MIFITOR-762179 format. One record per residue: x, y, z of N, C-alpha, C in turn. Coordinates in nm, 3 decimals, decimal comma. Layout:
BEGIN
+---------+---------+---------+---------+---------+---------+---------+---------+---------+
:      nx :      ny :      nz :     cax :     cay :     caz :      cx :      cy :      cz :
+---------+---------+---------+---------+---------+---------+---------+---------+---------+
:       X :       Y :       Z :       X :       Y :       Z :       X :       Y :       Z :
...
+---------+---------+---------+---------+---------+---------+---------+---------+---------+
//
This chain:
BEGIN
+---------+---------+---------+---------+---------+---------+---------+---------+---------+
:      nx :      ny :      nz :     cax :     cay :     caz :      cx :      cy :      cz :
+---------+---------+---------+---------+---------+---------+---------+---------+---------+
:  -3,629 :   7,111 :   4,033 :  -3,540 :   6,997 :   4,051 :  -3,621 :   6,877 :   4,097 :
:  -3,606 :   6,767 :   4,027 :  -3,677 :   6,644 :   4,059 :  -3,598 :   6,566 :   4,164 :
:  -3,660 :   6,543 :   4,277 :  -3,593 :   6,471 :   4,385 :  -3,624 :   6,322 :   4,382 :
:  -3,701 :   6,279 :   4,281 :  -3,732 :   6,137 :   4,270 :  -3,852 :   6,100 :   4,354 :
:  -3,882 :   5,972 :   4,355 :  -3,997 :   5,922 :   4,427 :  -3,968 :   5,920 :   4,577 :
:  -4,064 :   5,964 :   4,655 :  -4,052 :   5,962 :   4,801 :  -4,120 :   5,839 :   4,857 :
:  -4,068 :   5,790 :   4,967 :  -4,129 :   5,677 :   5,035 :  -4,225 :   5,726 :   5,142 :
:  -4,319 :   5,642 :   5,178 :  -4,409 :   5,673 :   5,289 :  -4,338 :   5,640 :   5,420 :
:  -4,392 :   5,688 :   5,529 :  -4,334 :   5,658 :   5,660 :  -4,333 :   5,507 :   5,685 :
:  -4,440 :   5,439 :   5,643 :  -4,448 :   5,294 :   5,661 :  -4,336 :   5,224 :   5,583 :
:  -4,309 :   5,272 :   5,461 :  -4,204 :   5,211 :   5,381 :  -4,067 :   5,235 :   5,443 :
:  -4,044 :   5,356 :   5,496 :  -3,916 :   5,383 :   5,563 :  -3,898 :   5,293 :   5,684 :
:  -4,005 :   5,273 :   5,762 :  -3,994 :   5,186 :   5,880 :  -3,969 :   5,041 :   5,840 :
:  -4,032 :   4,998 :   5,732 :  -4,009 :   4,863 :   5,682 :  -3,864 :   4,846 :   5,638 :
:  -3,811 :   4,947 :   5,570 :  -3,672 :   4,942 :   5,527 :  -3,578 :   4,939 :   5,649 :
:  -3,611 :   5,017 :   5,751 :  -3,530 :   5,018 :   5,873 :  -3,527 :   4,878 :   5,936 :
:  -3,640 :   4,811 :   5,937 :  -3,646 :   4,675 :   5,992 :  -3,557 :   4,580 :   5,913 :
:  -3,556 :   4,596 :   5,780 :  -3,470 :   4,512 :   5,696 :  -3,323 :   4,539 :   5,726 :
:  -3,285 :   4,667 :   5,740 :  -3,145 :   4,699 :   5,772 :  -3,106 :   4,639 :   5,906 :
:  -3,197 :   4,643 :   6,005 :  -3,167 :   4,585 :   6,136 :  -3,150 :   4,433 :   6,126 :
:  -3,232 :   4,370 :   6,044 :  -3,219 :   4,225 :   6,026 :  -3,084 :   4,192 :   5,964 :
:  -3,045 :   4,268 :   5,862 :  -2,913 :   4,246 :   5,801 :  -2,802 :   4,271 :   5,903 :
:  -2,819 :   4,372 :   5,987 :  -2,717 :   4,404 :   6,088 :  -2,702 :   4,288 :   6,187 :
:  -2,813 :   4,225 :   6,221 :  -2,807 :   4,112 :   6,315 :  -2,728 :   3,995 :   6,256 :
:  -2,726 :   3,986 :   6,124 :  -2,655 :   3,877 :   6,057 :  -2,515 :   3,918 :   6,011 :
:  -2,477 :   4,042 :   6,036 :  -2,347 :   4,093 :   5,988 :  -2,232 :   4,016 :   6,053 :
:  -2,126 :   4,001 :   5,975 :  -2,012 :   3,923 :   6,023 :  -1,900 :   4,011 :   6,080 :
:  -1,905 :   4,141 :   6,056 :  -1,802 :   4,230 :   6,112 :  -1,868 :   4,346 :   6,186 :
:  -1,801 :   4,397 :   6,287 :  -1,856 :   4,511 :   6,361 :  -1,876 :   4,635 :   6,272 :
:  -1,787 :   4,655 :   6,175 :  -1,800 :   4,771 :   6,087 :  -1,927 :   4,761 :   6,003 :
:  -1,954 :   4,644 :   5,950 :  -2,074 :   4,624 :   5,871 :  -2,198 :   4,643 :   5,956 :
:  -2,197 :   4,587 :   6,075 :  -2,310 :   4,600 :   6,167 :  -2,336 :   4,747 :   6,198 :
:  -2,231 :   4,822 :   6,228 :  -2,245 :   4,964 :   6,259 :  -2,302 :   5,040 :   6,140 :
:  -2,252 :   5,010 :   6,022 :  -2,301 :   5,078 :   5,902 :  -2,449 :   5,050 :   5,879 :
:  -2,489 :   4,924 :   5,890 :  -2,628 :   4,888 :   5,868 :  -2,720 :   4,948 :   5,973 :
:  -2,676 :   4,953 :   6,096 :  -2,757 :   5,016 :   6,200 :  -2,770 :   5,167 :   6,175 :
:  -2,665 :   5,228 :   6,119 :  -2,673 :   5,369 :   6,082 :  -2,777 :   5,392 :   5,973 :
:  -2,783 :   5,301 :   5,876 :  -2,885 :   5,311 :   5,772 :  -3,025 :   5,297 :   5,831 :
:  -3,039 :   5,206 :   5,926 :  -3,169 :   5,187 :   5,992 :  -3,210 :   5,315 :   6,065 :
:  -3,116 :   5,378 :   6,134 :  -3,146 :   5,504 :   6,206 :  -3,187 :   5,614 :   6,108 :
:  -3,121 :   5,620 :   5,993 :  -3,157 :   5,720 :   5,893 :  -3,299 :   5,697 :   5,843 :
:  -3,335 :   5,573 :   5,820 :  -3,471 :   5,543 :   5,774 :  -3,574 :   5,581 :   5,879 :
:  -3,545 :   5,553 :   6,006 :  -3,637 :   5,592 :   6,113 :  -3,651 :   5,745 :   6,121 :
:  -3,541 :   5,816 :   6,105 :  -3,544 :   5,962 :   6,105 :  -3,632 :   6,013 :   5,991 :
:  -3,611 :   5,957 :   5,872 :  -3,691 :   5,999 :   5,756 :  -3,838 :   5,964 :   5,775 :
:  -3,866 :   5,850 :   5,835 :  -4,005 :   5,811 :   5,860 :  -4,073 :   5,912 :   5,951 :
:  -4,002 :   5,959 :   6,051 :  -4,058 :   6,059 :   6,142 :  -4,082 :   6,192 :   6,073 :
:  -3,996 :   6,229 :   5,980 :  -4,010 :   6,357 :   5,911 :  -4,117 :   6,356 :   5,805 :
:  -4,150 :   6,240 :   5,750 :  -4,254 :   6,232 :   5,647 :  -4,385 :   6,282 :   5,704 :
:  -4,418 :   6,242 :   5,824 :  -4,543 :   6,287 :   5,887 :  -4,545 :   6,437 :   5,907 :
:  -4,433 :   6,495 :   5,948 :  -4,425 :   6,639 :   5,968 :  -4,446 :   6,714 :   5,838 :
:  -4,384 :   6,667 :   5,732 :  -4,395 :   6,732 :   5,602 :  -4,538 :   6,723 :   5,551 :
:  -4,599 :   6,606 :   5,565 :  -4,736 :   6,589 :   5,517 :  -4,832 :   6,679 :   5,594 :
:  -4,810 :   6,697 :   5,725 :  -4,894 :   6,787 :   5,803 :  -4,876 :   6,931 :   5,757 :
:  -4,753 :   6,971 :   5,727 :  -4,728 :   7,107 :   5,677 :  -4,797 :   7,130 :   5,543 :
:  -4,792 :   7,030 :   5,455 :  -4,857 :   7,042 :   5,324 :  -5,008 :   7,055 :   5,341 :
:  -5,066 :   6,973 :   5,427 :  -5,211 :   6,978 :   5,451 :  -5,251 :   7,115 :   5,507 :
:  -5,173 :   7,169 :   5,599 :  -5,204 :   7,300 :   5,656 :  -5,196 :   7,408 :   5,550 :
:  -5,098 :   7,401 :   5,462 :  -5,084 :   7,500 :   5,355 :  -5,201 :   7,490 :   5,258 :
:  -5,244 :   7,370 :   5,227 :  -5,358 :   7,352 :   5,137 :  -5,486 :   7,405 :   5,199 :
:  -5,504 :   7,384 :   5,328 :  -5,622 :   7,438 :   5,396 :  -5,621 :   7,590 :   5,395 :
:  -5,505 :   7,648 :   5,419 :  -5,493 :   7,794 :   5,417 :  -5,521 :   7,848 :   5,276 :
:  -5,470 :   7,781 :   5,176 :  -5,491 :   7,823 :   5,038 :  -5,641 :   7,816 :   5,003 :
:  -5,709 :   7,710 :   5,049 :  -5,853 :   7,696 :   5,022 :  -5,933 :   7,804 :   5,095 :
:  -5,887 :   7,843 :   5,211 :  -5,956 :   7,945 :   5,291 :  -5,938 :   8,084 :   5,232 :
:  -5,826 :   8,105 :   5,164 :  -5,795 :   8,236 :   5,107 :  -5,781 :   8,224 :   4,956 :
:  -5,889 :   8,242 :   4,882 :  -5,885 :   8,222 :   4,737 :  -5,794 :   8,322 :   4,665 :
:  -5,754 :   8,430 :   4,731 :  -5,667 :   8,528 :   4,667 :  -5,520 :   8,486 :   4,667 :
:  -5,488 :   8,377 :   4,738 :  -5,348 :   8,330 :   4,741 :  -5,314 :   8,262 :   4,609 :
:  -5,193 :   8,284 :   4,556 :  -5,153 :   8,219 :   4,432 :  -5,142 :   8,069 :   4,450 :
:  -5,177 :   7,996 :   4,347 :  -5,167 :   7,849 :   4,349 :  -5,030 :   7,813 :   4,316 :
+---------+---------+---------+---------+---------+---------+---------+---------+---------+
//
């Protein structure tokens, strides 16, 4: 299953900053709340990108150390 293109942690943080800027300019409390929720989601995803990349690097190191492991 193709999940599409993934963003880097830096890109997620940049997007979060944009959502916060839009939220600061929002004209209704509902819009502001929604935009801040999007910013929080981007920050959460930015934090998880680093964890996933570390897991991938560890798996690749283990695979290189054990040539009998399937690729």
